[in-house]
C-alpha positions as CSV (number, residue, x, y, z in Angstrom):
1,M,16.7,12.6,4.1
2,A,20.7,11.2,3.1
3,L,22.2,13.6,5.8
4,P,20.7,11.2,8.4
5,A,21.3,8.2,6.9
6,T,25.0,8.7,5.9
7,I,25.4,9.8,9.6
8,R,23.9,6.6,10.5
9,E,25.8,4.7,8.6
10,W,29.0,5.7,8.5
11,H,31.1,3.1,9.6
12,R,30.2,1.3,6.1
13,I,30.8,3.6,4.4
14,D,33.6,3.2,1.4
15,F,34.3,6.7,1.5
16,R,36.9,5.8,-1.7
17,A,34.4,4.5,-3.3
18,V,32.0,7.6,-2.5
19,R,35.1,9.6,-3.4
20,R,35.5,7.9,-7.1
21,L,31.7,7.8,-7.8
22,V,31.1,11.4,-6.9
23,T,34.1,12.6,-8.7
24,G,32.6,10.4,-11.8
25,S,29.2,12.7,-11.1
26,L,31.3,16.3,-11.2
27,I,31.1,15.1,-14.8
28,G,28.0,14.1,-15.3
29,V,25.9,16.6,-13.7
30,P,26.2,19.2,-16.8
31,L,25.9,16.3,-19.6
32,G,22.7,15.6,-17.4
33,I,21.3,19.1,-17.9
34,L,22.6,19.4,-21.7
35,L,20.6,15.8,-22.3
36,V,17.4,17.4,-21.0
37,K,17.9,20.4,-22.9
38,T,18.6,18.4,-26.1
39,L,16.7,14.7,-25.9
40,P,13.2,13.9,-25.4
41,A,12.6,13.3,-22.3
42,S,10.4,10.2,-23.6
43,V,13.4,8.7,-24.9
44,V,15.6,8.9,-22.0
45,L,13.2,7.6,-19.7
46,H,11.5,4.9,-21.6
47,G,14.9,3.4,-22.2
48,L,16.0,3.6,-18.4
49,G,12.9,2.0,-17.2
50,L,13.3,-1.1,-20.2
51,F,16.8,-1.1,-18.6
52,L,15.5,-1.3,-15.2
53,I,12.6,-3.8,-15.9
54,V,14.5,-6.4,-18.0
55,Y,17.8,-5.8,-15.3
56,G,15.4,-6.3,-11.8
57,G,13.9,-9.2,-13.5
58,Y,16.8,-10.7,-14.9
59,S,18.1,-10.5,-11.2
60,L,15.3,-11.3,-9.8
61,W,15.3,-14.1,-11.3
62,R,18.9,-15.6,-10.3
63,S,18.1,-14.7,-6.7
64,H,15.4,-16.8,-6.5
65,S,17.4,-19.3,-8.8
66,G,20.6,-19.5,-6.4
67,R,22.4,-18.9,-9.2
68,V,25.2,-16.0,-7.5
69,G,27.9,-15.1,-9.7
70,K,31.3,-13.4,-8.7
71,P,31.1,-9.6,-8.5
72,R,31.6,-8.4,-12.9
73,L,33.2,-5.1,-12.1
74,V,36.4,-4.9,-10.3
75,A,37.7,-2.2,-11.7
76,K,37.4,0.6,-9.4
77,G,37.7,2.2,-12.5
78,Y,34.2,1.6,-13.4
79,D,33.2,3.8,-10.3
80,Y,33.9,6.8,-11.7
81,L,31.6,5.6,-15.1
82,A,28.6,4.9,-12.1
83,G,29.4,7.9,-11.0
84,M,28.8,9.8,-13.9
85,V,25.9,7.9,-15.1
86,S,24.8,9.0,-12.2
87,G,25.0,12.7,-12.1
88,A,23.8,12.6,-15.9
89,L,20.3,10.9,-14.5
90,G,20.4,13.1,-11.3
91,S,20.3,16.4,-13.0
92,A,18.6,15.3,-16.2
93,Y,15.9,13.6,-14.2
94,N,16.2,12.9,-10.8
95,S,17.5,9.3,-11.0
96,H,21.1,9.0,-9.5
97,G,20.0,6.3,-7.3
98,V,19.5,3.7,-10.2
99,P,22.9,4.0,-11.4
100,V,24.7,3.6,-8.4
101,A,22.3,1.1,-6.7
102,V,22.8,-1.4,-10.4
103,Y,26.0,-0.9,-10.3
104,G,26.5,-1.9,-6.4
105,M,24.3,-5.0,-7.1
106,L,27.0,-5.9,-10.2
107,K,29.9,-5.4,-7.8
108,Q,27.8,-7.5,-5.0
109,W,28.5,-4.9,-2.4
110,P,26.9,-6.4,0.5
111,A,23.5,-4.8,1.5
112,A,24.7,-3.1,4.3
113,H,27.3,-1.4,2.6
114,L,25.7,-0.2,-0.1
115,R,22.8,1.3,2.0
116,A,25.5,3.1,3.7
117,I,27.7,3.7,-0.2
118,L,24.2,4.8,-1.3
119,Q,23.1,7.0,0.8
120,A,26.9,9.2,1.4
121,H,26.5,9.5,-2.7
122,F,22.9,10.4,-3.1
123,L,24.0,13.3,0.0
124,C,26.8,14.6,-2.4
125,V,25.0,14.1,-5.6
126,G,21.6,15.5,-4.1
127,V,24.0,19.1,-3.5
128,L,25.2,18.8,-6.7
129,V,22.1,18.3,-8.6
130,V,19.8,21.0,-6.5
131,I,22.9,23.9,-7.6
132,S,23.0,22.6,-11.5
133,H,19.3,23.0,-11.5
134,V,19.4,26.0,-9.4
135,A,22.2,27.4,-12.0
136,A,20.1,26.0,-15.4
137,G,16.8,28.1,-13.9
138,F,14.7,24.9,-13.2
139,W,13.7,25.8,-10.3
140,S,10.6,27.8,-8.9
141,L,8.1,28.8,-6.2
142,E,6.0,26.0,-7.2
143,A,9.6,23.7,-7.1
144,V,9.5,24.9,-3.8
145,K,6.2,24.4,-2.5
146,V,6.1,21.0,-3.7
147,L,9.4,20.3,-2.0
148,L,8.2,21.4,1.4
149,M,5.3,19.2,1.0
150,V,6.9,16.5,0.5
151,I,9.3,17.0,3.4
152,P,6.8,15.9,6.3
153,G,5.8,12.6,4.9
154,L,9.6,11.4,3.8
155,V,10.5,12.3,8.1
156,L,7.9,9.9,8.4
157,T,8.8,7.4,5.9
158,V,12.4,7.3,6.1
159,P,12.4,6.0,9.4
160,L,10.1,3.1,9.2
161,G,11.8,2.4,6.3
162,N,15.3,2.0,8.2
163,W,13.2,0.1,10.8
164,I,12.3,-2.6,8.0
165,V,15.5,-3.1,6.4
166,D,17.0,-3.3,10.0
167,R,14.9,-6.7,10.9
168,M,15.4,-8.2,7.3
169,A,18.2,-10.2,6.0
170,P,20.6,-9.0,3.7
171,A,19.6,-11.4,0.8
172,R,16.1,-10.6,1.2
173,A,16.6,-7.0,1.5
174,I,18.7,-7.0,-2.2
175,K,15.2,-8.6,-3.7
176,F,13.4,-6.1,-2.3
177,V,15.8,-3.9,-4.3
178,Y,15.4,-5.6,-7.0
179,G,11.7,-6.2,-7.0
180,A,11.8,-2.1,-6.4
181,L,14.0,-1.5,-9.7
182,I,11.1,-3.3,-11.4
183,I,8.3,-1.1,-10.3
184,F,10.4,2.1,-10.6
185,G,10.9,0.9,-14.5
186,L,7.1,0.2,-14.7
187,L,6.5,3.9,-13.9
188,L,9.1,5.3,-15.9
189,M,7.5,3.6,-19.0
190,L,4.1,4.8,-18.4
191,K,5.4,8.1,-18.3
């Protein structure tokens, strides 16, 4: 589903940043496979959930209080690190979007650019994750059936989401992202 959004947003994509993120993901994907085979999933998922709740809550509070700081992660080298974490969590738990979304907000990329970079990154890393899952033997006929059942819902909801975001002020869209991070964190904690 990232392909149509990437095509739609291509003019806003910082391809150098995406290249650095994907390069880091190339290192992170095999680490994620190793992670899933060695650590209990609950430990990693609860840790990630707690981080998302704390980060999302703090950021939402800051955005409502009017406190917006300067970008904290200016050096481009952090792109590689964020990509590596994204690749690891993507191949381990299909959560490759969370680290890059948090990272993009820490860099304070404008909302439209963040969305474009995220979609291009999702497209590239999604392909890497699928390849790594197939190679590691994680895919089954049942997984393919579930994927095929979900696709019609995505075809309907993605354009609806794009339509809503296109009509939303960027500052409000970022607040929704913070709220979504909190909800995602809670869901991870409940697993």
